[in-house]
C-alpha positions as CSV (number, residue, x, y, z in Angstrom):
1,M,-38.8,8.0,-11.9
2,E,-35.3,7.0,-12.9
3,E,-34.1,3.3,-10.8
4,K,-31.6,3.8,-8.8
5,R,-28.3,1.8,-10.1
6,N,-26.3,0.1,-7.6
7,F,-22.4,0.6,-7.9
8,K,-20.5,-1.8,-9.7
9,M,-16.8,-2.2,-9.2
10,P,-14.8,-1.8,-12.8
11,H,-13.5,-4.6,-14.8
12,L,-9.9,-5.7,-13.2
13,L,-8.8,-4.7,-16.2
14,W,-9.5,-0.8,-15.7
15,I,-8.7,-1.3,-12.3
16,M,-5.2,-1.8,-13.6
17,V,-5.3,0.9,-15.8
18,G,-6.5,3.4,-13.4
19,L,-3.8,2.2,-11.2
20,I,-1.2,3.1,-13.9
21,L,-2.5,6.4,-14.2
22,I,-2.9,7.4,-10.5
23,S,0.7,5.9,-10.2
24,C,2.1,7.9,-13.3
25,F,0.0,11.1,-11.6
26,A,2.1,10.0,-7.7
27,T,5.1,10.5,-9.7
28,Y,4.8,14.1,-10.3
29,I,3.8,15.0,-6.6
30,V,5.4,12.5,-4.5
31,S,9.0,13.5,-3.2
32,A,11.3,11.3,-5.1
33,G,13.7,9.6,-3.0
34,K,15.7,6.6,-2.5
35,F,17.3,4.2,0.3
36,S,21.5,3.4,0.7
37,V,22.3,-0.1,-0.8
38,N,25.4,-1.7,0.5
39,D,27.6,-3.7,-1.5
40,F,26.0,-6.8,-1.6
41,G,22.5,-4.9,-2.8
42,I,20.8,-5.0,0.1
43,I,18.5,-2.0,1.4
44,M,20.0,0.0,3.9
45,G,16.5,0.9,6.0
46,D,18.6,3.4,7.9
47,K,19.8,5.2,5.1
48,F,17.3,7.5,3.0
49,E,17.1,10.2,1.1
50,F,15.3,13.2,-0.4
51,L,16.4,13.6,-4.1
52,D,16.6,17.2,-5.0
53,H,14.2,16.9,-8.2
54,Q,11.3,15.4,-9.4
55,T,11.7,11.9,-12.1
56,P,7.7,12.3,-13.5
57,V,6.8,9.5,-15.5
58,S,4.1,10.3,-18.4
59,P,1.3,8.3,-19.4
60,W,2.4,7.7,-22.7
61,K,5.5,6.7,-21.3
62,A,4.1,4.5,-18.8
63,F,1.8,2.6,-21.6
64,N,5.6,2.0,-23.5
65,L,6.6,0.0,-20.7
66,I,3.5,-2.5,-20.9
67,R,6.2,-4.8,-23.2
68,S,8.8,-4.7,-20.8
69,G,6.7,-5.3,-18.0
70,L,5.2,-8.9,-19.6
71,I,9.0,-9.6,-20.8
72,G,10.1,-9.0,-17.3
73,S,7.1,-11.2,-15.9
74,A,7.3,-13.7,-18.5
75,T,8.7,-16.6,-16.3
76,I,5.9,-15.9,-13.9
77,I,3.6,-15.8,-16.6
78,F,3.9,-18.8,-18.0
79,V,4.5,-21.1,-15.0
80,V,0.9,-19.8,-14.3
81,M,-0.6,-20.6,-17.3
82,V,1.1,-23.8,-17.9
83,S,-0.4,-24.6,-14.1
84,G,-3.9,-23.8,-14.7
85,A,-3.6,-25.9,-17.8
86,N,-2.6,-28.9,-15.8
87,I,-5.4,-28.3,-13.2
88,N,-8.1,-27.8,-15.7
89,V,-7.4,-31.1,-17.3
90,V,-7.2,-32.8,-13.9
91,L,-11.1,-31.3,-13.5
92,E,-12.5,-32.0,-17.0
93,T,-11.5,-36.0,-16.7
94,G,-13.9,-36.3,-13.9
95,A,-11.5,-38.0,-10.9
96,I,-12.0,-35.3,-8.8
97,D,-15.6,-35.8,-8.9
98,D,-15.4,-39.6,-9.0
99,F,-14.1,-39.5,-5.7
100,M,-15.8,-37.1,-4.1
101,N,-18.7,-39.0,-5.2
102,W,-17.5,-42.1,-3.5
103,S,-15.9,-40.4,-0.4
104,I,-19.7,-39.1,0.3
105,Y,-21.3,-42.6,-0.5
106,R,-19.0,-44.3,1.9
107,M,-19.7,-42.8,4.7
108,R,-23.4,-42.1,3.8
109,N,-24.7,-44.9,6.5
110,H,-22.1,-43.6,9.6
111,K,-24.4,-43.1,12.6
112,S,-22.4,-39.7,13.5
113,K,-23.1,-36.5,11.5
114,N,-20.1,-34.6,13.3
115,I,-17.6,-37.8,11.7
116,L,-19.8,-36.9,8.1
117,I,-19.4,-33.3,8.2
118,S,-16.2,-33.1,9.1
119,L,-14.7,-35.7,6.7
120,L,-16.3,-33.9,3.9
121,F,-15.0,-30.8,4.9
122,I,-11.6,-32.0,5.1
123,L,-12.0,-33.8,1.7
124,M,-13.1,-30.1,0.0
125,A,-10.6,-28.3,2.0
126,Y,-7.8,-30.2,0.3
127,L,-9.4,-29.7,-2.6
128,G,-9.1,-26.0,-2.4
129,G,-5.8,-26.4,-1.1
130,F,-4.2,-28.1,-4.0
131,G,-6.7,-27.3,-6.4
132,G,-8.3,-24.5,-6.3
133,T,-10.0,-22.1,-8.9
134,D,-13.3,-20.9,-8.8
135,A,-14.7,-23.7,-10.9
136,L,-14.7,-25.1,-7.2
137,I,-18.4,-23.3,-7.6
138,A,-19.3,-26.6,-9.0
139,V,-18.9,-28.5,-5.5
140,V,-21.7,-26.3,-4.5
141,P,-24.6,-28.9,-5.3
142,I,-22.9,-31.5,-3.5
143,G,-23.0,-29.6,-0.5
144,I,-26.7,-28.9,-1.1
145,L,-28.1,-32.6,-0.8
146,F,-25.5,-33.8,1.4
147,A,-26.9,-30.7,4.0
148,K,-30.6,-32.1,2.5
149,K,-29.8,-35.7,3.2
150,L,-28.7,-34.9,7.2
151,K,-31.7,-32.3,6.9
152,L,-29.4,-29.1,7.5
153,D,-29.8,-25.8,6.5
154,P,-28.3,-24.0,3.0
155,I,-25.5,-22.5,5.7
156,V,-24.3,-25.7,6.3
157,A,-24.1,-26.3,2.6
158,L,-21.9,-23.8,2.0
159,G,-20.0,-24.6,4.9
160,V,-18.9,-27.7,4.0
161,T,-18.0,-27.0,0.4
162,T,-17.3,-23.2,-0.1
163,F,-16.3,-22.4,3.4
164,A,-14.0,-25.4,3.3
165,T,-12.9,-24.9,-0.3
166,L,-11.7,-21.6,0.5
167,I,-10.2,-22.3,4.1
168,G,-7.7,-24.5,2.1
169,F,-7.0,-22.1,-0.9
170,G,-6.7,-19.1,1.4
171,T,-4.2,-21.3,3.7
172,G,-2.9,-24.3,1.7
173,P,1.0,-24.7,1.0
174,A,1.0,-24.7,-2.8
175,Q,-0.9,-22.0,-3.3
176,Q,1.8,-18.9,-3.2
177,A,3.8,-20.2,-5.4
178,T,3.7,-17.3,-7.8
179,T,3.9,-14.7,-4.7
180,Q,7.4,-16.7,-4.0
181,M,8.2,-16.1,-7.0
182,L,7.8,-12.3,-7.2
183,M,9.1,-11.7,-4.0
184,G,12.8,-13.7,-5.5
185,I,12.3,-16.9,-3.2
186,A,11.9,-20.6,-4.0
187,P,8.2,-21.7,-5.1
188,Y,7.0,-24.2,-2.4
189,S,9.4,-23.6,0.1
190,S,8.6,-24.0,3.4
191,F,5.8,-26.2,2.1
192,F,5.6,-28.0,5.2
193,T,5.0,-25.3,7.8
194,R,2.4,-24.2,5.8
195,F,1.2,-27.3,5.3
196,I,0.7,-27.8,9.3
197,C,-1.0,-24.4,9.1
198,M,-3.3,-25.0,6.4
199,N,-4.3,-28.1,8.7
200,F,-4.5,-25.6,11.8
201,F,-6.8,-23.4,10.4
202,I,-9.0,-26.5,8.5
203,A,-9.8,-27.7,12.3
204,V,-10.8,-24.4,13.2
205,G,-13.1,-24.3,10.4
206,I,-14.5,-27.4,11.4
207,I,-15.3,-26.8,15.0
208,M,-17.3,-23.7,13.6
209,V,-19.3,-25.7,11.0
210,L,-20.3,-28.1,14.2
211,L,-21.2,-25.6,16.6
212,Y,-23.5,-24.3,14.3
213,V,-25.4,-27.6,13.2
214,K,-25.3,-28.1,17.0
215,K,-26.8,-25.2,17.5
216,I,-29.5,-25.5,14.7
217,E,-30.2,-29.2,15.5
218,K,-30.7,-28.1,19.3
219,N,-33.3,-25.1,18.3
220,P,-34.2,-24.8,14.4
221,K,-35.5,-21.4,15.1
222,S,-31.7,-20.0,15.5
223,S,-30.6,-21.1,11.9
224,L,-30.1,-17.9,10.1
225,M,-32.5,-19.7,7.1
226,Y,-35.3,-19.9,9.3
227,D,-37.4,-16.7,8.4
228,E,-36.4,-17.7,4.8
229,G,-38.7,-21.2,4.9
230,W,-36.2,-23.5,6.0
231,R,-37.6,-26.1,8.4
232,P,-35.9,-29.3,9.5
233,E,-39.0,-31.5,9.6
234,K,-39.6,-30.9,5.4
235,L,-36.3,-32.1,4.4
236,E,-37.4,-35.9,3.3
237,D,-35.1,-38.4,2.5
238,D,-36.4,-38.6,-0.9
239,S,-34.4,-42.3,-1.8
240,N,-35.6,-42.0,-5.6
241,E,-33.9,-38.3,-6.1
242,T,-31.6,-38.4,-8.2
243,S,-28.7,-36.9,-7.0
244,I,-24.6,-36.8,-6.9
245,L,-25.1,-39.1,-3.2
246,K,-24.9,-42.3,-5.3
247,E,-22.8,-45.2,-5.3
248,V,-20.1,-44.5,-7.2
249,K,-16.9,-47.4,-7.9
250,M,-13.0,-45.9,-7.7
251,S,-11.6,-47.0,-10.7
252,W,-8.1,-47.4,-11.0
253,R,-8.0,-44.7,-13.2
254,T,-9.4,-42.4,-10.8
255,I,-6.9,-43.1,-8.4
256,V,-3.7,-42.7,-10.4
257,V,-5.0,-39.4,-11.5
258,I,-5.5,-37.9,-8.1
259,A,-2.0,-39.6,-7.4
260,V,-0.3,-38.1,-10.1
261,F,-2.0,-34.7,-9.5
262,F,-1.1,-34.6,-5.6
263,C,2.6,-36.3,-6.6
264,Q,3.6,-33.5,-9.0
265,Y,3.6,-31.0,-6.1
266,L,6.0,-33.4,-4.3
267,L,8.5,-33.5,-7.0
268,I,8.3,-30.0,-7.4
269,V,9.3,-29.3,-3.2
270,A,11.8,-32.3,-3.3
271,Y,13.5,-30.7,-6.3
272,P,15.9,-27.6,-4.3
273,L,15.4,-30.6,-0.8
274,L,17.3,-33.2,-3.1
275,G,20.0,-30.9,-4.5
276,G,18.3,-29.6,-7.4
277,D,19.9,-26.2,-9.2
278,P,17.8,-23.6,-8.1
279,K,18.0,-21.9,-11.6
280,Q,16.6,-24.7,-13.5
281,L,13.8,-24.7,-10.8
282,Y,11.4,-23.2,-13.3
283,D,12.1,-25.2,-16.2
284,F,11.7,-28.4,-13.8
285,M,8.2,-27.0,-12.2
286,M,7.0,-26.4,-15.9
287,A,8.6,-30.0,-17.5
288,V,6.7,-31.5,-14.4
289,M,3.4,-29.8,-14.8
290,F,3.3,-30.8,-18.6
291,I,4.5,-34.3,-18.4
292,S,1.6,-35.2,-16.0
293,M,-0.9,-33.3,-17.4
294,I,-0.4,-35.4,-20.7
295,I,-0.2,-38.8,-18.2
296,I,-3.5,-37.5,-16.4
297,G,-5.4,-36.9,-19.1
298,F,-4.4,-40.2,-21.3
299,V,-5.3,-42.0,-17.8
300,G,-8.4,-40.3,-17.8
301,K,-9.6,-41.8,-20.9
302,M,-9.3,-38.7,-22.7
303,T,-8.3,-38.6,-26.4
304,P,-5.5,-36.7,-28.0
305,E,-7.8,-34.0,-29.3
306,E,-10.0,-34.0,-25.9
307,L,-6.6,-33.4,-24.0
308,G,-5.5,-30.8,-26.1
309,K,-9.1,-28.8,-26.0
310,S,-9.0,-29.2,-22.4
311,F,-5.0,-27.8,-21.8
312,A,-6.1,-25.1,-24.5
313,K,-8.8,-23.7,-22.1
314,G,-6.9,-23.9,-18.6
315,L,-4.4,-22.2,-20.6
316,S,-6.6,-19.5,-22.1
317,S,-8.4,-19.3,-18.7
318,M,-5.0,-18.2,-17.0
319,A,-4.1,-15.8,-20.0
320,F,-5.6,-12.8,-19.1
321,V,-4.4,-13.1,-15.2
322,G,-0.7,-13.6,-16.7
323,F,-1.4,-10.0,-18.5
324,V,-2.6,-8.5,-15.6
325,I,1.0,-9.8,-13.9
326,G,2.6,-8.1,-16.9
327,L,0.4,-4.8,-15.9
328,A,1.5,-4.9,-12.6
329,R,5.2,-5.5,-13.5
330,V,4.4,-2.0,-15.3
331,I,3.1,-0.6,-12.3
332,S,6.5,-1.4,-10.4
333,L,8.4,0.2,-13.3
334,I,6.6,3.3,-13.3
335,L,7.5,3.8,-9.3
336,A,10.8,2.7,-9.8
337,D,11.9,5.3,-12.5
338,G,9.9,7.4,-11.1
339,N,11.9,7.0,-8.3
340,I,9.4,7.2,-6.0
341,I,8.9,3.2,-4.8
342,H,11.6,3.8,-2.2
343,T,9.8,7.3,-0.9
344,I,6.5,4.8,-0.1
345,V,8.5,1.9,2.0
346,Y,10.0,5.1,3.8
347,V,6.5,6.5,4.9
348,L,4.8,2.8,5.1
349,T,8.2,1.1,7.5
350,R,8.5,4.8,9.5
351,P,5.8,3.9,12.3
352,L,6.7,-0.2,11.9
353,L,10.4,0.7,12.2
354,E,9.6,1.7,15.9
355,L,7.9,-1.2,16.7
356,P,9.4,-5.0,17.3
357,K,9.4,-7.1,14.0
358,T,7.0,-9.5,15.4
359,V,4.4,-6.7,15.4
360,S,5.4,-5.0,11.8
361,S,5.3,-8.4,10.6
362,I,1.7,-8.3,12.1
363,G,0.6,-4.9,10.4
364,L,2.0,-6.7,7.0
365,T,-1.1,-9.0,7.3
366,I,-3.6,-6.4,8.1
367,I,-2.9,-4.3,5.4
368,V,-3.2,-6.8,2.5
369,A,-6.4,-8.2,4.3
370,L,-7.4,-4.6,3.9
371,M,-6.2,-4.6,0.3
372,N,-8.1,-7.9,-0.2
373,P,-11.3,-6.9,-0.9
374,L,-10.8,-4.2,-3.7
375,I,-8.2,-6.7,-5.8
376,P,-9.9,-10.2,-4.9
377,S,-7.8,-11.8,-7.4
378,A,-4.0,-13.2,-5.2
379,T,-1.9,-13.7,-7.7
380,S,-2.9,-10.1,-9.2
381,K,-2.8,-8.4,-6.0
382,A,0.4,-10.2,-5.1
383,A,2.0,-8.3,-8.5
384,I,0.7,-5.4,-7.2
385,L,1.8,-5.4,-3.6
386,V,5.2,-7.3,-3.6
387,P,6.9,-4.6,-5.3
388,I,5.8,-2.6,-2.2
389,I,6.0,-5.5,0.4
390,K,9.4,-7.0,-0.4
391,P,11.3,-3.7,0.6
392,V,9.4,-3.5,3.5
393,A,10.4,-7.0,4.6
394,E,13.5,-6.4,3.5
395,T,14.1,-2.8,5.3
396,L,12.1,-4.2,8.6
397,G,15.0,-7.1,8.7
398,L,12.2,-9.6,7.9
399,N,13.2,-13.1,6.2
400,L,11.0,-12.9,3.0
401,N,9.2,-16.0,4.0
402,I,7.9,-14.1,6.8
403,A,6.5,-11.8,4.3
404,V,4.6,-14.5,1.9
405,M,3.4,-16.1,5.1
406,A,2.1,-12.4,6.3
407,F,0.5,-11.7,2.6
408,Q,-1.1,-15.5,2.6
409,L,-2.6,-15.3,5.8
410,G,-3.9,-11.7,5.0
411,D,-5.3,-12.1,1.6
412,G,-7.0,-15.7,2.3
413,F,-9.5,-15.2,4.9
414,T,-11.1,-11.7,3.8
415,N,-12.4,-14.0,0.1
416,L,-14.9,-15.4,2.3
417,I,-17.1,-12.2,2.8
418,S,-16.0,-10.1,-0.6
419,P,-19.1,-8.9,-2.2
420,L,-16.4,-8.8,-5.7
421,L,-15.2,-12.8,-5.4
422,G,-17.1,-14.4,-8.0
423,W,-16.8,-17.9,-6.2
424,M,-18.4,-16.5,-3.4
425,I,-21.2,-14.7,-4.7
426,G,-21.6,-17.4,-7.2
427,S,-21.7,-20.1,-4.3
428,C,-23.9,-17.8,-2.3
429,V,-26.5,-18.0,-5.5
430,L,-26.4,-21.5,-5.9
431,A,-27.3,-22.3,-2.5
432,N,-30.1,-19.7,-2.5
433,V,-28.2,-18.1,0.3
434,S,-28.4,-13.9,0.2
435,F,-25.2,-12.0,0.8
436,Q,-26.2,-10.5,3.3
437,K,-27.5,-13.4,5.3
438,W,-23.8,-15.3,4.7
439,F,-21.8,-12.2,5.5
440,K,-23.5,-12.3,9.1
441,W,-22.4,-15.7,9.5
442,T,-18.8,-15.6,8.5
443,F,-17.6,-12.2,9.2
444,P,-17.4,-13.0,13.2
445,K,-15.4,-16.6,11.6
446,V,-13.1,-14.1,9.5
447,I,-12.5,-12.1,12.8
448,I,-11.3,-14.9,14.4
449,F,-9.4,-16.6,11.5
450,L,-7.6,-13.0,11.3
451,L,-6.3,-13.3,15.0
452,L,-5.6,-16.7,14.8
453,S,-3.3,-15.6,12.0
454,F,-2.0,-13.1,13.9
455,V,-0.6,-15.2,16.6
456,W,0.9,-17.3,13.8
457,I,2.9,-14.6,12.3
458,Y,3.9,-13.4,16.1
459,V,5.2,-17.0,16.7
460,L,7.0,-17.6,13.3
461,T,8.8,-14.2,13.9
462,I,10.0,-14.7,17.3
463,M,11.4,-18.3,16.4
464,G,13.1,-16.7,13.7
465,W,12.0,-18.8,11.1
466,T,13.7,-18.9,7.9
467,G,11.4,-21.0,5.4
468,R,13.6,-23.5,5.2
469,I,11.2,-26.5,6.0
């Protein structure tokens, strides 16, 4: 008898090709229509009319738009690629690893587990918030050894590593620059508000982990891993074990690398605030990231050859993401050429227009949260959804930074339960935790995070937040 094969999600390339073909098909069946615009080119949400004819885009014409899509997204693509190269160089210097090892070793003899757990959680969350990539799967062994030392289960190991890094990644003020660029607003704008938001959710995440720790310490049988054989009394502190929890001295090189890495974001954020020319912002960003990458590489004791290879590796790792951004631009061009993008926006906004702005902005968060499991890549998802979200926000009269915040919070938390996210699944494999166990522990927390994000969006909307700070 033939073994039943489990469904496997197609590669993102084929998902994009499928979306292109679906977009073409839509131009044949969705009624073409347009919103009127005022003298300033702003959509007038109350003035929409259907065209008296269809303007379909054939698949052949669509694939002929690939070059236009890539060219139209060139600035964003190259900024994303240089940013990926920058982060890869930082990771390969080993400075981040040294800093984490030093921090854990310094905390090793502290009497309060709560403080130890909280400090590691914050460290990991900040790492995810400012340098998050799927390469952070590599920090899971730190959490495993950390949990073993404290006689806690593998769920806690993931809680202080992947759970923390994904919360930071999902709410970090430096993580939505691409979305902001696609929206047509300054990248890293509203940095300080987002920074406060990130720290709020970090605090909530810490409380969640600490409550679980308290629960399993009081009754080990309440651990989700108890039926998998986890027993705290069997976890002996083997001082002879070769582990990551060993003494590491913080060298001046490590300090400088970390300082330069974080300062580059401060420079980029400060540029428009200090009167820099907004038209030169992307030039400034790429120059700062490129120069800081060189400084970090040489301070981190890389040879010119090693630095070049690390740069090339990081650049190439983002090449496919860049191509996907270009393909997403093709979808936008198809919908625009077929004159159905405004029709889609009109249909989406009709029910929302009858609601207060505060409820409408929350609706955008829900839409993104539902889409996230289908397209795990935040950058790809932004490229696909922004052409729809932006005109929806404009039609509703929402500030575009509100729309970006709605996108970020809708996108960030469902990563924690996405079976399609390699970062998440790889972490579960490393910690020897089944996805079912992880889902059971995490799902209620994701619901809480989403409810809290609705509160954030609601408050920012009624405040009339413009994203200037």
